[in-house]
C-alpha positions as CSV (number, residue, x, y, z in Angstrom):
1,M,87.3,115.3,129.7
2,T,88.4,111.9,129.9
3,E,91.4,110.1,129.5
4,A,90.8,108.6,126.5
5,A,89.4,111.4,125.0
6,F,92.0,113.4,126.2
7,R,95.0,111.2,124.3
8,A,93.0,111.1,121.2
9,G,94.1,114.9,120.8
10,G,97.0,113.1,120.6
11,A,99.0,113.0,124.2
12,L,101.1,109.5,124.7
13,P,101.0,107.8,128.2
14,A,103.7,108.5,129.9
15,R,106.3,105.1,129.8
16,S,106.4,105.3,133.4
17,E,102.9,105.0,133.3
18,A,102.8,101.9,130.6
19,L,106.0,99.9,132.2
20,A,103.8,100.4,136.0
21,L,100.9,98.7,134.1
22,M,103.0,96.5,132.3
23,H,104.1,95.6,135.6
24,E,100.8,94.8,137.4
25,Y,99.8,92.4,134.6
26,T,102.8,90.6,134.6
27,A,105.0,88.7,137.3
28,S,107.5,86.9,135.6
29,E,110.6,88.7,135.0
30,S,111.5,86.7,131.9
31,L,108.2,88.5,130.5
32,R,109.3,91.4,131.9
33,A,112.6,91.5,130.1
34,H,111.3,90.1,126.8
35,M,108.5,93.5,126.3
36,L,112.0,95.6,127.1
37,S,113.9,93.7,124.7
38,V,110.9,94.3,122.2
39,E,110.8,98.0,123.3
40,A,114.5,98.8,123.0
41,A,114.5,96.8,119.5
42,M,111.4,99.2,118.1
43,R,113.2,102.4,119.8
44,G,115.9,101.5,117.7
45,Y,114.1,101.4,114.4
46,A,112.0,104.0,114.8
47,T,115.3,106.1,115.2
48,R,116.8,104.2,112.0
49,F,113.2,105.1,110.0
50,G,112.5,108.8,111.4
51,E,109.2,107.9,113.2
52,D,107.9,108.4,116.9
53,V,110.6,107.1,119.0
54,D,108.2,107.2,122.6
55,K,104.8,105.5,120.4
56,W,106.6,103.2,118.7
57,G,108.6,102.0,122.4
58,L,105.3,102.0,124.2
59,A,104.5,99.2,121.3
60,G,106.7,97.2,121.9
61,L,106.8,97.8,126.2
62,M,103.4,96.6,125.6
63,H,102.9,94.3,123.0
64,D,102.8,91.4,125.6
65,F,101.7,92.7,128.8
66,D,98.1,90.7,128.7
67,Y,99.9,87.4,128.4
68,E,100.2,86.2,131.7
69,R,96.5,86.8,132.4
70,F,95.3,86.0,129.3
71,P,97.5,83.2,127.8
72,N,94.8,82.4,125.0
73,A,96.2,78.5,124.5
74,A,92.9,78.4,121.9
75,H,94.6,81.6,119.8
76,S,91.6,83.4,119.6
77,A,91.2,86.6,117.7
78,T,88.7,88.0,119.7
79,S,89.6,86.8,123.3
80,E,92.2,86.7,126.0
81,H,96.2,87.6,124.2
82,P,96.3,90.4,122.4
83,A,92.3,91.0,122.3
84,E,91.4,91.7,125.7
85,G,94.8,94.0,126.4
86,V,94.2,96.4,123.6
87,R,90.7,96.1,124.9
88,L,92.1,97.5,128.0
89,L,95.2,100.0,126.5
90,R,92.0,101.3,124.1
91,A,90.0,102.7,127.3
92,R,92.8,103.9,128.2
93,G,93.7,106.1,125.5
94,Y,96.1,104.1,123.6
95,P,97.0,105.6,120.0
96,E,95.2,103.4,117.6
97,D,98.1,102.7,115.4
98,V,99.7,100.9,118.2
99,L,96.4,99.1,119.0
100,Q,96.5,97.5,115.3
101,A,100.0,97.1,115.9
102,I,100.1,95.0,118.8
103,L,97.1,93.0,117.3
104,G,99.1,92.5,114.1
105,H,101.7,90.3,116.1
106,A,99.5,87.6,116.9
107,T,99.2,86.1,113.4
108,Y,96.0,84.3,114.3
109,C,94.4,87.5,115.2
110,A,94.4,88.2,111.2
111,V,94.9,91.9,111.5
112,P,96.6,92.9,108.0
113,R,100.3,94.7,109.0
114,E,99.6,98.2,107.0
115,S,102.0,100.1,109.1
116,Q,106.0,99.8,109.1
117,M,105.1,100.1,113.1
118,A,103.4,96.8,112.8
119,K,105.8,95.1,110.7
120,T,108.7,95.9,112.9
121,L,107.3,95.1,116.3
122,F,106.1,91.6,113.9
123,A,109.8,91.4,112.6
124,V,111.7,92.1,115.9
125,D,108.7,89.8,118.5
126,E,110.1,86.3,118.1
127,L,113.8,87.4,116.9
128,T,114.6,89.7,120.5
129,G,113.6,85.9,122.2
130,L,116.6,84.0,120.1
131,I,119.0,86.3,121.0
132,T,118.3,86.4,124.4
133,A,118.3,82.6,124.3
134,T,121.4,82.5,122.3
135,A,123.2,85.2,124.9
136,L,121.9,83.0,128.2
137,V,124.2,79.7,127.0
138,R,127.4,81.6,125.6
139,P,129.8,81.3,128.1
140,S,129.9,85.1,129.3
141,R,126.0,84.9,129.1
142,S,125.9,89.0,127.8
143,I,124.5,90.1,124.4
144,L,127.8,92.4,124.6
145,D,129.9,90.1,122.7
146,L,127.3,88.5,121.0
147,D,126.7,88.7,116.9
148,A,124.6,87.7,114.2
149,R,126.5,84.6,112.9
150,S,125.9,82.8,116.2
151,V,122.6,83.5,116.8
152,R,122.2,82.2,113.1
153,K,124.0,79.3,114.1
154,K,121.2,78.6,116.8
155,M,119.2,79.7,114.6
156,K,119.8,76.2,112.3
157,D,118.9,73.9,115.3
158,K,115.8,73.2,115.7
159,G,116.5,72.2,119.2
160,F,117.3,74.8,120.5
161,A,114.7,77.5,122.5
162,R,112.2,75.5,120.5
163,G,109.0,78.1,121.5
164,V,110.6,80.9,119.0
165,S,108.9,80.3,115.5
166,R,111.7,80.5,112.9
167,E,109.3,81.4,110.5
168,D,107.7,84.1,111.8
169,V,111.7,85.9,112.2
170,L,112.3,84.9,108.7
171,Q,108.8,86.2,107.7
172,G,108.9,89.4,109.8
173,A,112.7,90.7,108.2
174,A,110.5,89.7,104.3
175,E,108.1,92.0,105.4
176,L,110.3,94.8,106.9
177,G,112.3,94.4,103.5
178,V,115.7,94.0,105.7
179,E,118.2,91.5,105.0
180,L,118.3,88.5,107.8
181,D,121.5,89.0,109.2
182,E,121.3,93.1,109.1
183,H,118.4,92.7,110.9
184,I,119.7,90.5,113.9
185,Q,122.6,92.2,114.2
186,F,120.4,95.5,114.4
187,V,118.3,94.2,116.8
188,I,121.9,93.2,119.2
189,D,122.8,96.8,119.1
190,A,119.4,98.1,119.6
191,M,119.3,95.7,122.6
192,R,123.2,96.4,124.0
193,P,122.1,99.6,125.8
194,S,120.1,97.8,127.9
195,A,121.9,95.0,128.8
196,S,121.9,94.7,132.2
197,S,118.2,95.6,132.7
198,L,117.6,92.6,130.7
199,G,119.4,90.5,132.4
200,L,122.2,90.2,129.4
201,G,125.1,92.1,131.1
202,G,127.2,88.7,131.6
203,M,128.6,87.1,134.8
204,A,130.0,90.2,135.6
205,A,127.0,92.0,135.9
206,A,124.9,89.7,137.7
207,G,128.0,89.1,140.7
C-alpha cells in the first residue's frame, strides 16, 4: 500500500515528519517562526471549536512551507506557492481538507474558504505577523507582556509592518465571526506558550 493510500484511510502525518519537511524546504528562521506561530494559533482555535487539534495544527505548520522555493510574485493560482506545495503534500497523502485550507489562505487562488479550518487559517495568518512585529518593537521584545490594544495601535500605523495586509486581518475576523480585539487577544494567548521557540521570549530569554 502506498503512503498516500494509507493516509486516505484517515492517518495524519506525524508532526515530526511534517516539521522535517518544512525545514527541508525553508531555511529562513523568520519564515519558520511564522509557520510555528500560525500552527500555535490554529491549535488554539481547534481546541476552542472542539476540532481536531493535530489536523488544524498541520494546516498551520505547512501552509507556507513551499513559499521560499516557489514565492509566486505573479500570484498564479496554479503554479508556485501554494499550489506547488499542495501538489507535494497531496502526493504524500495529506488530508484534502487541509489542502483546501492551504489553498484558501491565498486569496489569489480563488478557492472558497468553506470549512471552519480554512476560515481560521486565513484569519490567523496575517495577524500572527502583525503580532510578531508588534512584540519585537516593544522594549521587552516579548509577546508575554503584549495585549490586543498595543497590536490595534500598531495596526493603525500604515507605515508599520507594511507587508501585513490589514484588509486580510479584518476580513479574516469577519469570516470567522469573532470580534477583532477578542480575536487578536486569543491569538496572542495561543502563541505565548511557544514564545521562546518563536523568538518572542524577550531580552532575558535571548540572553
